N, C-alpha and C positions, 0 to 999 in steps of 0.2 A: 506668736500665736501658738497655742497648744495643738498638737497633732491629735486627731480623733482616733479612737480605737476602731477596729474593724466593725465591731458590733454597733457602735454609734454611727458610723458611716452608713451601714445598711439601714438602720432605723431612720436616719435622716433622709436617705434616698427614697425609702418607702413612703415617708410622709410627704415628700415633694411630689412623687408620682400620684399619690392620692389627691393632693390639692389640685394638680393639673387635670386629672380625670374629672374631679368634681366640677371644676370650672368649665371644662369642655361639655360635660353633660348638662350643666345649667344653661349654657349658651344654646345648645341644641334644643333643650326643652323650651327655653324662652322663645326661640325662633319658631318652633312648631306651634306653640300656643299663640304667639302673636299673629302668625299668618292665618290661623283658624278664626281668630276673632276680628279680622279686618273686614269680614262681610264679603269675601271673594266668593263668587258663585261656583257651584260644582262644575266639574268639567263638562258634563252632559246632563241635560234634563229632558225627560220625555213628556209629551203633552198627553192629556187625558185621552183615553181611547186607543193608546198605543201599546197597551199591555193586555194580557189575558190572564184569567184566573182559572186554575184547574183544581179538580177535586182529587184528593188522595186518601187512601185508607190510613187510619191510624195504625201504629204498630200493634196495639191491642186487638184491633179488628183483624189485622192480617194474621196474627197468631191464632186468634179464635177460628178463622176460616181454615187455616192449615191444620190445626189440631182436629177439627171436625172431620176433615178428609182422612187424616191418619186414623182417627177412631173408627170411621166407617170401614176402612180396610182391615183394621185389626179385628173388628167384629166378625169379619168373614175369614179370619186367619190368613190374611194376605200380608206379605212382607214388602212394603213399598217405601218410596221416598216421596215426599210432598214438597213442592216449591210454590211460593206465592211471590209474584213479581208486581211491581207498580206499573203505572201507565207507560212509563218509559222503558219497561223491560228490566229494570233493576231489581235484583232479588231482595225482598224484604225479610222473608222467613223461609228456611229450609229445615224440614224435619225428616231425618232418616230413621225409619222404623227399624226395630231390632231384626237383624237377619236380612235386611234389604241388600240386594246385589250392588256391587260397585258401579255398574253402568247406570243404575237408576238415578243417581244424584244428578248427573248432567242431563239425562233424558227428561227428568221432571222439570228442570229449569228451562230447557229448550221447548218443551211442550207449552209451558206457561207463557214463555216469550212469544211463541207462535200464536197462541190464542189471543193474547192482548194486542198483538200487532194487527190482526184482522178482525178483532171483536167477534170471534166465532169459535165454536168448539172445534178442536183439531180433527175430530172425526169428519166433520163437514168439509174442512179444508183439505183433508186427504183425498176426498172425492174430486176436488177441483184439479188435482194433478193430472187427471185424464185429459182435460182440455189444455192445461198449462203446465207441462212437466218441468219447466225450468223454475217454477216456484221453489222447488226443493233446493235450488242452488243459492238461495238467499242465506247469508251467514247467520248462524245462531238459531235457525228454525229446525223444527222436527215435525213432519207431517204424519204423525201417528196418533191414533185416538188416545186421549188422556189429559187433554188441556181444556179448561172451561173458563170463559171470560167472566169478569165481574163488571157490571155496568151500573151507572146511575143515570137515569133518564135517557137510556139508549147510548150513552157515551162510555167507552171503556175506561175504567179506573184501575183495574188490576186483572190478574188471571191466576188460576191455580192449575198446576201441572202435577200429575201423579204418574209414577213409573214403577214397574216391578211386578205387577200382577201378571198372571199368565195370558191375559188378553187386554188389548187397548180399551175394549168395551168396559171391563171392570175398572181399569184406571180412570176412565172418564166418569163412570158412575160415582167413584169416590171423590173425584174433583167436584162433581155436581153437588155432592153432599156438603162439601166445604163452602161452596157458593151459597147453597140454601141456608146454611148456618149464619151467614152474614146478613140475610134478610130477616132474621128473627129478632 
């Protein structure tokens, strides 16, 4: 028997490994597809009436609302950050205006989160602190004016938070402008 060169041994070994790998992959693929076609029921199935449907803003609508709030602030020469969160408090859009302070980013998100959590403007929620001061201890909230909820048929679907203007009243005015733009 003739002895193979090093190059031939490497080529032969590579071919053998490729054949083994192809055979293994084919077996795994065949097993995966054969169990899927056997008609085995899913692990869990829920009955009708066990789920709920929720309404969410599209990213286009969220961007429109946030941009309208930022435009309202810029029209009054205010340097703010605008955040729009979904029903679950997840940030969909954040727009940081030119010259907005570094603290405004987090403040805008927290105001929006607070507004959607209670489906109320944060200026109203700030007034509730007199009766329930421990509300401010809830993580992620900020009870300062500047957050406005977005609702559909009375149910919260999002909120806009604005931060950076010299007063919370201005922040909330700009947030309300963003909410109003969504209704058009």
